[in-house]
N, C-alpha and C positions, 0 to 999 in steps of 0.2 A: 414803113413810114409812120409818121405821126399824124393824127388828125388835127388840123388847125381849128382852134376854137376862138370865137369872138364873143364879146359881151355887148349887147345892145342895151343902152341905158334909155328906157322909154321916157323917163322924166326929163332928161336933158336932150334927147334926140341925138345921141352920139354912139358911134360904133367904136369899141375899144378892142385892142388885141396886141399882141398875139399870144395865145395861151395854148397849153397842151394839158391833157388829163394827167393827174398825178396817180390816180387809181381808176378802176372801172366805175362807171356810173352806179348810183345806188338810189334807193327810195328813201326820201325824208332824212337826208344827212342832217339837215337843220329843219326840223318840222314846222318852224314858224317863219321861215325865210319869206320875205315879201308879203307877209300876211296883212290883210286889210285892218285887222284889229290886233292889239297886243295879245300875244299867246294864241292867236287864231291859227287855223291850219294854213299851210302854205298853198297858194294856188299853183305852185310849180314843185310838185313832190319828187320829180325825177331830177336828181342833182349829181354833180361831179366836182371833186376837188381838183383844182388846177394849179399849175405852175406858170409863171410868166416865162414864155419862151423868148420873146423879144419885145422890148418896149418901143411901141410905134406911136406916132401922132394919131389922135382920134379923128374920125371922120364924122361930119354932120350927116343927117339922113339924106339930104340932097347929094352930098359928095359920094356917099356909098352907093346910092341908086344910080348916079351918073357912071360910077365905075362898072357896075354890073350891066349897065346899058351898052357898054362897049363890047360885050361878049356876043359874037354873031349867033343869032338864033336863041339868045337867052331870054330871060323874063323881062327884059327892058322894054319890050313892046307888047301890047295886047295881041292876042291871037288874031292873025290876019291883018293887023294894023301896024305898019312900020312908020307912021307919021308922028310928028311931035317930038319934043325933047323931054328929058327926064323932069325938067322943072314944070312942065305943064300937064303932067300925068299925075294921078293920085299916088301918094307915097305909101301905099299899103302892100308893098312887095316883101315884107319881112317874112322870113322862113327859117325853119330850123336846119334846112339842108341847102348847101351851096354846091354847085358843080366845081370841079377842079379849076376850070377856066374862070369862074366867078371869084374863087379864092385868090387866084393869081392876079386878077384885075383889082381886087380890093387891096392886096398887099402892095401892088404897084402904086396905087393911089396913096397909100399910107406912107410909102417911102419917098 
């Protein structure tokens, strides 16, 4: 299988996808990517070239958090706390790793 890749645009608060890796990840493919200053070092040196696998509608931060909230036992609720909706919890659930169930929930929300 292929690993599903998404891009989270922190400036716009949007989750974009669906991508797959073109090659294995590498260090500093573009050494100035997302640098704070022109020609400064990238704060994200681990990078991967991607291909568009499927063009899907983007999700807002709220939409994608609501999608992963639907996964039973997922990160949608704080440990031991199953109350509240996605909209009244902090939106700091961004992670580099998603479970298969979370990926399926995000893809379902995008389609």
